[in-house]
N, C-alpha and C positions, 0 to 999 in steps of 0.2 A: 516237283518244286513249285512253290507258290510264286507266280510271275510278278515279282516286284523288285525294284532296286531301292534299298533303304539309305545307303551311304555311298557317295563317290569320294574317295580319298585321293588327293593330289600330293605327290612328293615334292616338296619345295626346298629351295636352297637357303632362303632367308625367311623364317616364319613371320617375324614382325613386319617385314616389307610386304609379304603376301597378305597378311591380315589387313594391312592398311589399304592395299589394292582392292580387295574384295569388300571390306567394310566401308571404308571412306570413299573409295573411288566408284564402286559399283552399287553401294548401298545395301549390300546383303546383311541380314540381321545376325550378328555374332552372338552366340549363346554365352552366358556367363562362364568365365574360366579363371583359374588361378593365374596370376601374372607370370609365374615361372613354368607353367605347363608346356609340354612339348607338342600339344595338339590344340587345334581350334576347330570348332564346329559352327556352321551356319545353318539355321533352320530354313528350309525352302518348302515350297508347296509339294508335299508328298515324299520328300526325301531330305537328306542332309548333305551338305558339302563339308568335307573335312580337309584340313591342311596339316601335314605332318612332315617333319624333316626327311628329305629324300633318303639319306643314309639310313635313318632308323626304319623307314618304310621298307627299304630293300632288305635290311637285316631281318625284319619281321617276316618277310616273304621268302627269305633265304635265297636271294638272287643278288648279282652284282649291282652296285649302286650307279656305276657309270653307264650312261646311255647316250646314244648318238643318233641324231636325225629324228625322223618321224617314228613315234612309238606305236602307231597303229590305232590310237584311240583319240576320239574327239568328244567333247561335251556339247550338247545342243541346247539352245534356248529359243523356243518359238514365241513369236509375238503376233499381234493381231492385224498389223498393217505394214506395208512397205516402208512408210515413213518411220515406224518404230524400229525397223531393222537399222536404218540410218542413224537414228538417235542412240541406240544402244552401242553401235560401233563407235560413234563419236564419244560417248561416255567412257567406254573402255580405253580409247586412245588418250583421252584427257587424264585418265587415272594412271597412265603409264604403260598401258598395253600397246601392242604393235598390231596394226592392221595387216593381215596376211593376204586377204582377198577382199577387195572392195565389194560392196553390195551390188548384186546384178541378178538378172533373170537367169534361172538355172534349168538344166535339162529335164528335171523332174516336174517342172511346171510351177515352181515357187520362186521366191526371191530371197537371196541370202548372201552373207558375207562371213568372213572369219577374222577373229583376232586371237593373238597369243597373249597369255598372261606373262608376268615377269619371268616365269620359269619356262616359257615356251609351250605350255599346255594350250591346245587349240580349242577354241569355242566357236561353234557356228551359231550365228544369229539368223533365224529364218522366219519368213512369212510363208507358211505352207499353203499355197493356193491349189490344193488338190481337189479334184472333182470326184463325184460319186459314180462316174461312168464305169 
């Protein structure tokens, strides 16, 4: 397998609200789409983020749509400074996201915090102060 992830698709309950959160709130670049399309793509560095109605995504994967609690998946966004971690978390909260874990020093030597998008998808914002030791 060629080691790359090309698209991360999030199942969402309200496509328009999620597009607003990611496009207007976080400033992600939305690709052109038909107004009645069931999917939205954001072009990121090296990958795409896709939003798709949760029920349709579950149907496509042939699994039940109802999910409860932690799904076992997080999306990470690395930044270049501790201050940038704080800034991105504030930006996410202002856009309607919920801070799940405030920014703090973490056991692996970095600095990070978590926010949840309107559907509860967890994003870690991290400054990875890893050494080469």
